[in-house]
All heavy atoms as an XYZ file, in Angstrom:
837
protein
N      -3.310     12.519     -1.409
C      -3.746     13.531     -2.347
C      -5.257     13.626     -2.257
O      -5.953     12.653     -2.512
C      -3.344     13.169     -3.780
C      -1.859     13.071     -3.985
C      -1.189     11.866     -3.832
C      -1.125     14.191     -4.319
C       0.172     11.779     -4.017
C       0.243     14.106     -4.507
C       0.892     12.905     -4.355
N      -5.735     14.782     -1.905
C      -7.172     14.980     -1.806
C      -7.804     15.132     -3.171
O      -7.114     15.361     -4.169
N      -9.115     15.008     -3.242
C      -9.788     15.220     -4.525
C      -9.624     16.671     -4.957
O      -9.657     17.574     -4.139
C     -11.252     14.875     -4.226
C     -11.386     14.999     -2.752
C     -10.037     14.723     -2.167
N      -9.419     16.868     -6.263
C      -9.260     18.222     -6.772
C     -10.604     18.865     -7.074
O     -10.682     20.056     -7.310
C      -8.363     18.210     -8.007
C      -6.954     17.748     -7.657
C      -6.025     17.814     -8.846
O      -6.313     18.440     -9.852
N      -4.889     17.164     -8.724
N     -11.647     18.028     -7.105
C     -12.998     18.525     -7.306
C     -13.893     17.878     -6.253
O     -13.757     16.700     -5.962
C     -13.519     18.152     -8.695
C     -12.760     18.783     -9.836
C     -13.299     18.308    -11.187
O     -14.270     17.581    -11.261
N     -12.645     18.744    -12.251
N     -14.793     18.662     -5.695
C     -15.732     18.122     -4.712
C     -17.005     17.697     -5.441
O     -17.318     18.241     -6.487
C     -16.030     19.177     -3.659
N     -17.774     16.796     -4.948
C     -17.509     16.003     -3.749
C     -16.586     14.825     -4.059
O     -16.409     14.444     -5.210
C     -18.907     15.498     -3.369
C     -19.582     15.323     -4.695
C     -19.070     16.467     -5.558
N     -16.030     14.255     -3.012
C     -15.174     13.081     -3.152
C     -16.059     11.888     -3.500
O     -16.987     11.559     -2.771
C     -14.421     12.828     -1.844
S     -13.270     11.447     -1.941
N     -15.781     11.257     -4.641
C     -16.612     10.147     -5.115
C     -15.995      8.774     -4.876
O     -16.664      7.764     -5.040
C     -16.882     10.302     -6.605
C     -17.730     11.506     -6.944
C     -17.989     11.621     -8.426
O     -17.290     10.957     -9.230
O     -18.880     12.403     -8.794
N     -14.724      8.731     -4.549
C     -14.063      7.443     -4.363
C     -12.657      7.653     -3.854
O     -12.207      8.788     -3.652
N     -11.965      6.550     -3.645
C     -10.598      6.641     -3.126
C      -9.781      5.454     -3.611
O     -10.309      4.379     -3.890
C     -10.603      6.681     -1.608
N      -8.479      5.677     -3.681
C      -7.507      4.625     -3.967
C      -6.551      4.588     -2.783
O      -5.973      5.612     -2.417
C      -6.721      4.906     -5.261
C      -5.599      3.900     -5.454
C      -7.657      4.919     -6.464
N      -6.418      3.419     -2.172
C      -5.436      3.224     -1.101
C      -4.315      2.413     -1.729
O      -4.502      1.255     -2.093
C      -6.050      2.496      0.111
C      -4.992      2.290      1.186
C      -7.237      3.291      0.661
N      -3.147      3.040     -1.903
C      -2.033      2.450     -2.643
C      -0.959      1.941     -1.689
O      -0.467      2.683     -0.850
C      -1.429      3.501     -3.584
C      -0.406      2.943     -4.502
C       0.954      2.944     -4.314
C      -0.628      2.287     -5.738
N       1.569      2.329     -5.355
C       0.619      1.909     -6.250
C      -1.774      1.972     -6.463
C       0.761      1.246     -7.455
C      -1.623      1.319     -7.668
C      -0.380      0.965     -8.150
N      -0.610      0.688     -1.834
C       0.496      0.090     -1.078
C       1.638     -0.159     -2.055
O       1.469     -0.913     -3.029
C       0.080     -1.236     -0.432
C      -0.730     -1.140      0.851
C      -2.127     -0.637      0.588
C      -0.764     -2.477      1.538
N       2.757      0.486     -1.839
C       3.909      0.326     -2.731
C       4.474     -1.085     -2.628
O       4.133     -1.859     -1.729
C       4.985      1.362     -2.416
C       5.518      1.278     -1.012
N       6.389      0.313     -0.604
C       5.257      2.051      0.068
C       6.679      0.485      0.667
N       5.988      1.543      1.107
N       5.357     -1.401     -3.529
C       5.965     -2.731     -3.560
C       7.047     -2.933     -2.515
O       7.488     -1.990     -1.846
N       7.480     -4.162     -2.388
C       8.527     -4.564     -1.453
C       9.812     -3.788     -1.731
O      10.283     -3.734     -2.854
C       8.766     -6.075     -1.614
C       9.886     -6.627     -0.806
C       9.817     -6.661      0.572
C      11.017     -7.132     -1.427
C      10.842     -7.187      1.322
C      12.051     -7.665     -0.690
C      11.963     -7.689      0.688
N      10.340     -3.129     -0.686
C      11.573     -2.360     -0.827
C      11.388     -1.023     -1.511
O      12.350     -0.328     -1.808
N      10.170     -0.654     -1.766
C       9.841      0.561     -2.503
C       9.414      1.656     -1.533
O       9.351      1.447     -0.325
C       8.708      0.243     -3.471
C       8.744      1.049     -4.749
O       9.536      1.993     -4.843
O       7.956      0.731     -5.657
N       9.082      2.828     -2.055
C       8.612      3.965     -1.275
C       7.423      4.595     -1.982
O       7.327      4.540     -3.212
C       9.728      5.017     -1.126
C      10.964      4.530     -0.395
C      10.724      4.252      1.070
O       9.884      4.927      1.683
O      11.383      3.344      1.604
N       6.501      5.222     -1.252
C       5.329      5.822     -1.903
C       5.663      7.017     -2.785
O       4.950      7.294     -3.752
C       4.445      6.240     -0.727
C       5.347      6.337      0.442
C       6.470      5.363      0.196
N       6.747      7.723     -2.491
C       7.085      8.923     -3.262
C       7.297      8.622     -4.743
O       6.914      9.411     -5.605
C       8.339      9.599     -2.678
C       8.132     10.193     -1.302
C       8.216      9.169     -0.164
O       8.637      8.012     -0.399
O       7.847      9.529      0.963
N       7.910      7.495     -5.050
C       8.126      7.130     -6.444
C       6.822      6.890     -7.187
O       6.697      7.197     -8.369
N       5.839      6.344     -6.486
C       4.552      6.059     -7.111
C       3.708      7.313     -7.278
O       2.854      7.373     -8.171
C       3.801      5.014     -6.302
C       4.407      3.674     -6.506
C       5.271      3.024     -5.671
C       4.236      2.832     -7.637
N       5.640      1.820     -6.218
C       5.018      1.679     -7.425
C       3.499      2.934     -8.805
C       5.081      0.649     -8.352
C       3.562      1.905     -9.724
C       4.341      0.779     -9.484
N       3.919      8.307     -6.446
C       3.128      9.539     -6.539
C       3.267     10.154     -7.932
O       2.272     10.526     -8.561
C       3.545     10.525     -5.460
N       4.487     10.245     -8.440
C       4.678     10.825     -9.773
C       4.201      9.868    -10.863
O       3.644     10.306    -11.868
C       6.147     11.204     -9.990
O       6.971     10.066     -9.892
N       4.391      8.560    -10.668
C       3.943      7.580    -11.666
C       2.426      7.559    -11.823
O       1.927      7.206    -12.893
C       4.429      6.180    -11.299
C       5.918      6.015    -11.451
O       6.566      6.762    -12.176
N       6.478      5.047    -10.770
N       1.705      7.905    -10.774
C       0.239      7.858    -10.805
C      -0.400      9.219    -11.071
O      -1.615      9.371    -10.980
C      -0.282      7.271     -9.490
C       0.071      5.798     -9.277
C      -0.274      5.358     -7.860
C      -0.623      4.918    -10.299
N       0.411     10.202    -11.429
C      -0.097     11.559    -11.689
C      -1.188     11.544    -12.765
O      -2.226     12.191    -12.633
C       1.046     12.482    -12.102
C       0.640     13.935    -12.190
C       1.820     14.852    -12.482
N       2.866     14.645    -11.499
C       4.163     14.492    -11.785
N       4.579     14.551    -13.034
N       5.056     14.314    -10.840
N      -0.978     10.797    -13.830
C      -1.963     10.722    -14.915
C      -3.281     10.125    -14.456
O      -4.355     10.599    -14.837
N      -3.208      9.076    -13.649
C      -4.424      8.447    -13.126
C      -5.173      9.408    -12.211
O      -6.409      9.474    -12.246
C      -4.072      7.159    -12.385
N      -4.427     10.164    -11.400
C      -5.077     11.147    -10.526
C      -5.778     12.219    -11.352
O      -6.877     12.665    -11.017
C      -4.067     11.774     -9.564
C      -3.628     10.841     -8.457
C      -2.924     11.561     -7.324
N      -1.889     12.481     -7.742
C      -0.608     12.151     -7.956
N      -0.210     10.916     -7.795
N       0.263     13.062     -8.321
N      -5.150     12.626    -12.461
C      -5.752     13.647    -13.321
C      -7.045     13.138    -13.969
O      -7.986     13.903    -14.173
C      -4.759     14.080    -14.393
N      -7.102     11.855    -14.280
C      -8.304     11.274    -14.891
C      -9.445     11.109    -13.885
O     -10.597     10.949    -14.278
C      -7.977      9.909    -15.500
C      -7.132      9.994    -16.747
C      -6.859      8.606    -17.300
C      -5.940      8.704    -18.497
N      -5.601      7.374    -19.030
N      -9.111     11.131    -12.599
C     -10.124     10.942    -11.549
C      -9.995     12.051    -10.492
O      -9.626     11.798     -9.351
C      -9.953      9.562    -10.904
C     -10.058      8.445    -11.881
N     -11.263      8.019    -12.393
C      -9.105      7.691    -12.471
C     -11.041      7.035    -13.246
N      -9.749      6.823    -13.318
N     -10.322     13.294    -10.878
C     -10.119     14.427     -9.966
C     -11.032     14.420     -8.744
O     -10.801     15.186     -7.816
C     -10.378     15.641    -10.854
C     -11.283     15.142    -11.925
C     -10.871     13.708    -12.161
N     -12.048     13.566     -8.722
C     -12.949     13.520     -7.572
C     -12.638     12.357     -6.643
O     -13.412     12.043     -5.753
C     -14.406     13.461     -8.044
C     -14.815     14.775     -8.701
C     -16.226     14.754     -9.210
O     -16.577     13.943    -10.046
N     -17.040     15.656     -8.689
N     -11.485     11.739     -6.834
C     -11.048     10.655     -5.964
C      -9.956     11.150     -5.032
O      -9.174     12.037     -5.366
C     -10.472      9.501     -6.761
C     -11.444      8.742     -7.606
C     -12.764      9.009     -7.817
C     -11.139      7.591     -8.379
N     -13.301      8.094     -8.677
C     -12.323      7.203     -9.033
C      -9.993      6.852     -8.592
C     -12.384      6.096     -9.880
C     -10.041      5.758     -9.428
C     -11.244      5.383    -10.057
N      -9.889     10.571     -3.864
C      -8.794     10.831     -2.939
C      -7.793      9.680     -3.079
O      -8.178      8.518     -3.185
C      -9.297     10.910     -1.496
C      -8.189     11.263     -0.519
C      -8.748     11.589      0.847
C      -7.615     12.064      1.743
N      -8.134     12.539      3.029
N      -6.516     10.008     -3.081
C      -5.446      9.028     -3.242
C      -4.627      8.986     -1.962
O      -4.084     10.005     -1.534
C      -4.560      9.392     -4.429
C      -5.309      9.337     -5.727
C      -6.268     10.215     -6.167
C      -5.201      8.339     -6.723
N      -6.747      9.815     -7.381
C      -6.106      8.669     -7.758
C      -4.411      7.199     -6.850
C      -6.243      7.889     -8.896
C      -4.547      6.426     -8.004
C      -5.467      6.776     -9.004
N      -4.541      7.822     -1.343
C      -3.787      7.635     -0.104
C      -2.638      6.674     -0.406
O      -2.868      5.525     -0.783
C      -4.682      7.058      1.017
C      -3.890      6.886      2.296
C      -5.904      7.942      1.238
N      -1.415      7.163     -0.275
C      -0.224      6.353     -0.528
C       0.397      5.980      0.818
O       1.071      6.795      1.440
C       0.801      7.142     -1.356
C       0.331      7.461     -2.732
N       0.981      7.011     -3.853
C      -0.728      8.176     -3.180
C       0.351      7.438     -4.929
N      -0.686      8.152     -4.544
N       0.133      4.756      1.261
C       0.678      4.311      2.543
C       2.165      3.999      2.414
O       2.642      3.638      1.343
C      -0.070      3.085      3.039
C      -1.561      3.296      3.317
C      -2.192      2.000      3.810
C      -1.774      4.394      4.326
N       2.876      4.136      3.522
C       4.321      3.879      3.551
C       4.586      2.665      4.437
O       4.210      2.640      5.603
C       5.056      5.097      4.099
C       6.561      4.927      4.114
C       7.230      6.198      4.627
C       8.711      6.025      4.730
N       9.425      6.377      3.530
N       5.230      1.665      3.846
C       5.586      0.470      4.602
C       6.653      0.784      5.643
O       7.407      1.758      5.519
N       6.703     -0.047      6.666
C       7.722      0.132      7.713
C       8.987     -0.613      7.323
O       8.968     -1.539      6.520
C       7.198     -0.432      9.030
C       6.012      0.324      9.569
C       5.519     -0.273     10.866
N       5.052     -1.642     10.623
C       5.064     -2.617     11.520
N       5.496     -2.398     12.730
N       4.626     -3.811     11.220
N      10.096     -0.209      7.932
C      11.337     -0.962      7.769
C      11.225     -2.213      8.635
O      11.103     -2.122      9.858
C      12.547     -0.126      8.187
C      12.920      1.006      7.245
C      14.093      1.799      7.816
C      13.271      0.476      5.864
N      11.225     -3.366      7.983
C      11.041     -4.640      8.665
C      12.186     -5.587      8.349
O      12.687     -5.610      7.215
C       9.728     -5.295      8.205
C       8.452     -4.499      8.424
C       7.290     -5.152      7.693
C       8.159     -4.399      9.912
N      12.585     -6.363      9.315
C      13.592     -7.397      9.083
C      13.029     -8.396      8.084
O      11.911     -8.878      8.243
C      13.939     -8.119     10.385
O      14.537     -7.229     11.292
N      13.816     -8.703      7.055
C      13.362     -9.597      5.993
C      14.183    -10.885      5.982
O      15.408    -10.848      5.901
C      13.467     -8.907      4.634
C      12.606     -7.677      4.502
C      11.120     -7.994      4.575
O      10.655     -9.042      4.141
N      10.359     -7.071      5.138
N      13.477    -12.004      6.054
C      14.128    -13.309      6.022
C      14.950    -13.468      4.753
O      16.078    -13.976      4.789
C      13.075    -14.430      6.127
O      12.386    -14.273      7.377
C      13.701    -15.802      6.048
N      14.413    -13.012      3.618
C      15.115    -13.187      2.338
C      16.415    -12.390      2.261
O      17.256    -12.663      1.413
C      14.203    -12.830      1.174
S      13.739    -11.091      1.066
N      16.583    -11.409      3.130
C      17.817    -10.613      3.176
C      18.567    -10.835      4.490
O      19.274     -9.945      4.959
C      17.512     -9.126      2.995
C      17.075     -8.744      1.604
C      15.916     -8.019      1.390
C      17.823     -9.106      0.485
C      15.498     -7.659      0.123
C      17.424     -8.748     -0.787
C      16.269     -8.026     -0.966
O      15.866     -7.673     -2.234
N      18.380    -12.009      5.072
C      19.084    -12.415      6.302
C      18.931    -11.391      7.425
O      19.882    -11.057      8.116
C      20.550    -12.698      6.000
C      20.728    -13.835      5.022
C      22.164    -14.144      4.747
C      22.184    -15.335      3.827
N      23.272    -15.411      2.943
N      17.712    -10.879      7.581
C      17.407     -9.966      8.675
C      17.587     -8.497      8.372
O      17.252     -7.653      9.200
N      18.119     -8.158      7.197
C      18.275     -6.749      6.838
C      16.893     -6.095      6.797
O      15.916     -6.694      6.372
C      18.947     -6.623      5.473
C      19.137     -5.198      5.015
C      19.792     -5.135      3.635
O      20.308     -6.117      3.116
N      19.750     -3.965      3.035
N      16.820     -4.845      7.241
C      15.544     -4.132      7.253
C      15.279     -3.502      5.895
O      16.123     -2.798      5.354
C      15.526     -3.083      8.359
C      15.507     -3.721      9.733
C      15.217     -2.730     10.807
C      15.112     -3.503     12.116
N      14.477     -2.727     13.140
N      14.074     -3.786      5.386
C      13.649     -3.303      4.080
C      12.201     -2.817      4.222
O      11.416     -3.406      4.961
C      13.729     -4.428      3.017
C      13.214     -3.971      1.672
C      15.158     -4.934      2.881
N      11.853     -1.775      3.505
C      10.494     -1.253      3.538
C       9.519     -2.281      2.975
O       9.727     -2.819      1.896
C      10.437      0.027      2.704
O       9.131      0.527      2.665
N       8.469     -2.552      3.741
C       7.492     -3.524      3.271
C       6.302     -3.627      4.195
O       6.146     -2.867      5.145
N       5.477     -4.633      3.923
C       4.221     -4.839      4.640
C       4.252     -6.110      5.458
O       3.314     -6.391      6.197
C       3.070     -4.870      3.643
C       3.114     -3.686      2.742
C       3.511     -3.661      1.433
C       2.825     -2.342      3.084
N       3.458     -2.381      0.946
C       3.039     -1.546      1.946
C       2.391     -1.718      4.251
C       2.835     -0.168      1.930
C       2.190     -0.354      4.240
C       2.412      0.412      3.089
N       5.310     -6.895      5.302
C       5.451     -8.160      6.012
C       6.824     -8.745      5.746
O       7.714     -8.063      5.240
N       6.986    -10.012      6.078
C       8.282    -10.686      5.960
C       8.317    -11.583      4.727
O       7.554    -12.545      4.624
C       8.539    -11.524      7.218
C       9.909    -12.175      7.218
O      10.795    -11.724      6.462
O      10.085    -13.158      7.961
N       9.208    -11.276      3.800
C       9.382    -12.083      2.601
C      10.435    -13.160      2.839
O      11.483    -12.903      3.427
C       9.819    -11.212      1.421
C       8.672    -10.530      0.726
C       8.067     -9.417      1.280
C       8.188    -11.022     -0.473
C       7.007     -8.794      0.648
C       7.124    -10.404     -1.114
C       6.545     -9.294     -0.547
O       5.497     -8.677     -1.163
N      10.142    -14.350      2.348
C      11.071    -15.467      2.467
C      12.024    -15.540      1.279
O      13.136    -16.038      1.401
C      10.289    -16.790      2.577
C       9.263    -16.854      3.710
C       8.460    -18.147      3.617
C       9.952    -16.729      5.061
N      11.564    -15.038      0.119
C      12.314    -15.161     -1.129
C      12.376    -13.798     -1.817
O      11.403    -13.043     -1.797
C      11.601    -16.185     -2.024
C      12.322    -16.466     -3.318
O      13.533    -16.211     -3.417
O      11.657    -16.960     -4.255
N      13.496    -13.501     -2.471
C      13.663    -12.232     -3.177
C      12.929    -12.206     -4.512
O      12.650    -11.155     -5.058
C      15.141    -11.971     -3.459
C      15.979    -11.774     -2.235
C      17.439    -11.582     -2.602
O      17.757    -10.964     -3.606
N      18.322    -12.122     -1.788
N      12.602    -13.371     -5.033
C      11.975    -13.459     -6.350
C      10.514    -13.054     -6.339
O       9.916    -12.771     -5.298
N       9.940    -13.037     -7.511
C       8.531    -12.695     -7.687
C       7.657    -13.752     -7.022
O       7.910    -14.947     -7.139
C       8.229    -12.621     -9.180
S       6.547    -12.159     -9.546
N       6.628    -13.296     -6.319
C       5.687    -14.222     -5.688
C       4.757    -14.780     -6.761
O       4.132    -14.025     -7.506
C       4.872    -13.508     -4.597
O       5.766    -12.965     -3.634
C       3.915    -14.457     -3.912
N       4.685    -16.084     -6.843
C       3.813    -16.767     -7.814
C       3.401    -18.111     -7.234
O       3.938    -18.548     -6.205
C       4.534    -16.947     -9.160
C       5.824    -17.705     -9.035
N       5.875    -19.092     -9.018
C       7.095    -17.277     -8.884
C       7.144    -19.479     -8.872
N       7.891    -18.385     -8.788
N       2.457    -18.769     -7.871
C       2.000    -20.084     -7.405
C       3.208    -21.004     -7.287
O       4.011    -21.119     -8.211
C       0.952    -20.676     -8.364
C      -0.299    -19.807     -8.345
C       0.611    -22.119     -7.983
C      -1.338    -20.184     -9.371
N       3.348    -21.598     -6.115
C       4.458    -22.522     -5.871
C       5.702    -21.875     -5.288
O       6.613    -22.567     -4.850
N       5.760    -20.537     -5.249
C       6.928    -19.873     -4.675
C       6.866    -19.936     -3.153
O       5.814    -20.194     -2.563
C       7.021    -18.415     -5.140
O       5.995    -17.640     -4.569
N       7.999    -19.677     -2.520
C       8.077    -19.740     -1.054
C       7.096    -18.782     -0.384
O       6.582    -19.068      0.693
C       9.504    -19.437     -0.597
N       6.822    -17.664     -1.010
C       5.942    -16.667     -0.395
C       4.471    -16.811     -0.773
O       3.620    -16.121     -0.221
C       6.417    -15.256     -0.754
C       7.654    -14.872      0.029
O       7.641    -15.054      1.259
O       8.624    -14.405     -0.588
N       4.139    -17.711     -1.676
C       2.757    -17.832     -2.133
C       1.799    -18.120     -0.975
O       0.735    -17.519     -0.884
C       2.648    -18.915     -3.216
C       1.255    -19.034     -3.763
C       0.734    -18.046     -4.591
C       0.446    -20.117     -3.443
C      -0.552    -18.128     -5.077
C      -0.842    -20.219     -3.932
C      -1.342    -19.226     -4.753
O      -2.624    -19.321     -5.239
N       2.143    -19.015     -0.087
C       1.307    -19.346      1.067
C       1.855    -18.765      2.372
O       1.431    -19.163      3.449
C       1.168    -20.871      1.207
C       0.300    -21.465      0.111
O      -0.702    -20.828     -0.262
O       0.643    -22.559     -0.382
N       2.764    -17.819      2.272
C       3.394    -17.210      3.440
C       2.411    -16.269      4.148
O       2.081    -15.204      3.635
C       4.649    -16.434      3.007
C       5.315    -15.688      4.133
O       4.956    -15.829      5.294
N       6.309    -14.884      3.786
N       1.940    -16.676      5.318
C       0.984    -15.872      6.071
C       1.605    -14.597      6.634
O       0.884    -13.665      7.003
C       0.370    -16.699      7.206
C      -0.441    -17.880      6.715
C      -1.644    -17.442      5.888
O      -2.438    -16.629      6.330
N      -1.774    -17.975      4.683
N       2.934    -14.536      6.706
C       3.610    -13.363      7.262
C       3.959    -12.320      6.206
O       4.564    -11.300      6.520
C       4.887    -13.782      7.995
C       4.583    -14.587      9.245
O       3.535    -14.319      9.875
O       5.387    -15.481      9.581
N       3.575    -12.561      4.956
C       3.912    -11.629      3.890
C       3.177    -10.294      4.064
O       3.632     -9.256      3.618
C       3.662    -12.262      2.501
C       4.474    -11.553      1.435
C       2.200    -12.287      2.161
C       4.540    -12.300      0.123
N       2.027    -10.339      4.742
C       1.302     -9.128      5.124
C       0.978     -9.264      6.612
O       0.248    -10.153      7.017
C       0.003     -8.942      4.317
C      -0.760     -7.712      4.797
C       0.290     -8.833      2.836
N       1.560     -8.375      7.405
C       1.375     -8.437      8.853
C      -0.013     -7.963      9.268
O      -0.644     -7.157      8.581
C       2.426     -7.573      9.546
C       3.880     -7.978      9.334
C       4.798     -6.978     10.010
C       4.124     -9.386      9.872
N      -0.481     -8.452     10.417
C      -1.765     -8.019     10.957
C      -1.794     -6.509     11.171
O      -2.823     -5.870     10.970
C      -2.068     -8.736     12.275
C      -2.431    -10.201     12.080
O      -2.789    -10.594     10.943
O      -2.356    -10.964     13.064
N      -0.667     -5.922     11.568
C      -0.615     -4.470     11.783
C      -0.844     -3.709     10.475
O      -1.422     -2.621     10.473
C       0.717     -4.064     12.415
O       1.794     -4.434     11.589
N      -0.430     -4.292      9.352
C      -0.678     -3.679      8.044
C      -2.167     -3.685      7.752
O      -2.739     -2.670      7.335
C       0.086     -4.430      6.939
O       1.490     -4.317      7.177
C      -0.245     -3.882      5.559
N      -2.811     -4.816      7.979
C      -4.250     -4.919      7.738
C      -5.028     -3.966      8.635
O      -5.989     -3.324      8.186
C      -4.714     -6.358      7.956
C      -4.096     -7.386      7.016
C      -4.529     -8.784      7.401
C      -4.428     -7.085      5.568
N      -4.603     -3.840      9.891
C      -5.248     -2.922     10.827
C      -5.150     -1.491     10.313
O      -6.128     -0.734     10.360
C      -4.605     -3.037     12.228
O      -4.798     -4.377     12.697
C      -5.203     -2.055     13.208
N      -3.984     -1.106      9.804
C      -3.794      0.255      9.278
C      -4.663      0.490      8.045
O      -5.264      1.557      7.891
C      -2.323      0.510      8.958
C      -2.029      1.856      8.337
C      -2.358      3.068      9.216
O      -2.730      2.906     10.393
O      -2.247      4.192      8.714
N      -4.760     -0.481      7.167
C      -5.595     -0.331      5.970
C      -7.055     -0.141      6.376
O      -7.742      0.738      5.849
C      -5.429     -1.543      5.032
C      -3.997     -1.567      4.458
C      -6.464     -1.508      3.904
C      -3.640     -2.866      3.775
N      -7.522     -0.929      7.322
C      -8.905     -0.789      7.787
C      -9.129      0.575      8.437
O     -10.192      1.193      8.249
C      -9.265     -1.920      8.758
C      -9.509     -3.214      8.059
N     -10.721     -3.576      7.542
C      -8.664     -4.235      7.778
C     -10.639     -4.761      6.969
N      -9.395     -5.189      7.100
N      -8.142      1.073      9.181
C      -8.255      2.395      9.808
C      -8.386      3.479      8.736
O      -9.227      4.383      8.844
C      -7.038      2.679     10.687
C      -7.152      3.996     11.467
C      -5.826      4.469     12.001
N      -4.880      4.849     10.962
C      -4.945      5.977     10.242
N      -5.928      6.837     10.423
N      -4.031      6.240      9.323
N      -7.575      3.385      7.692
C      -7.608      4.369      6.609
C      -8.957      4.333      5.893
O      -9.547      5.380      5.602
C      -6.442      4.133      5.619
C      -6.618      4.934      4.338
C      -5.113      4.468      6.274
N      -9.469      3.137      5.635
C     -10.766      3.015      4.964
C     -11.879      3.618      5.822
O     -12.731      4.358      5.319
C     -11.061      1.544      4.611
C     -10.097      1.083      3.515
C     -12.519      1.364      4.181
C     -10.129     -0.401      3.234
N     -11.864      3.348      7.112
C     -12.872      3.931      8.010
C     -12.781      5.452      8.015
O     -13.803      6.147      7.999
C     -12.701      3.382      9.426
C     -13.138      1.939      9.560
C     -12.829      1.336     10.923
O     -12.427      2.087     11.848
O     -12.988      0.115     11.055
N     -11.565      5.978      8.012
C     -11.374      7.428      7.988
C     -11.892      8.026      6.685
O     -12.517      9.089      6.681
C      -9.889      7.765      8.166
C      -9.604      9.236      8.282
C      -8.144      9.504      8.582
O      -7.670      9.084      9.653
O      -7.482     10.133      7.722
N     -11.661      7.344      5.564
C     -12.160      7.816      4.274
C     -13.692      7.852      4.279
O     -14.287      8.798      3.731
C     -11.665      6.904      3.143
C     -10.197      7.043      2.779
C      -9.744      5.868      1.916
C      -9.924      8.359      2.074
N     -14.298      6.871      4.873
C     -15.761      6.832      4.933
C     -16.307      7.935      5.833
O     -17.255      8.645      5.464
C     -16.233      5.464      5.451
C     -15.980      4.324      4.496
C     -16.242      2.958      5.099
O     -16.267      2.824      6.343
O     -16.418      2.023      4.305
N     -15.688      8.087      7.024
C     -16.206      9.032      8.011
C     -15.880     10.486      7.697
O     -16.746     11.355      7.784
C     -15.675      8.666      9.387
C     -16.203      7.354      9.914
C     -15.505      6.871     11.170
O     -14.719      7.638     11.765
O     -15.736      5.713     11.559
N     -14.635     10.783      7.332
C     -14.199     12.163      7.156
C     -14.408     12.679      5.743
O     -14.629     13.865      5.544
C     -12.739     12.325      7.542
C     -12.491     12.180      9.030
C     -11.060     12.472      9.382
C     -10.849     12.352     10.881
N      -9.455     12.590     11.257
N     -14.270     11.779      4.749
C     -14.345     12.222      3.355
C     -15.639     11.811      2.670
O     -15.871     12.170      1.522
C     -13.140     11.667      2.572
C     -11.832     12.231      3.082
O     -11.630     13.447      2.944
O     -11.021     11.450      3.616
N     -16.447     11.009      3.373
C     -17.722     10.581      2.800
C     -17.587      9.632      1.623
O     -18.484      9.524      0.796
N     -16.455      8.940      1.558
C     -16.248      7.975      0.475
C     -17.220      6.810      0.671
O     -17.288      6.243      1.749
C     -14.786      7.472      0.434
C     -14.619      6.371     -0.597
C     -13.831      8.610      0.156
N     -18.000      6.510     -0.378
C     -18.978      5.418     -0.245
C     -18.316      4.042     -0.116
O     -17.247      3.808     -0.535
C     -19.788      5.503     -1.533
C     -19.036      6.391     -2.472
C     -18.035      7.142     -1.680
């Protein structure tokens, strides 16, 4: 979602939750977008990835979850380095660079 008023003063890069989709968040964040009409909103979409917690079933996400439960201190995923893949981080950095270069986001 581009800024509704120029110039673009900031941006939000939104990553949906595990097993979720960005479309559901677009409507949930409508009020926040209205409060910040000079911000650009980027809703990234996770890839379908095999998930250990679902015995290899593909679920939308940013990495591989070991446990279906909430991630918290002491949980299986708390120190899980695969919970966010390097390719996810690369994409986030690409989006941020594009926001800086094309949209002039500080």
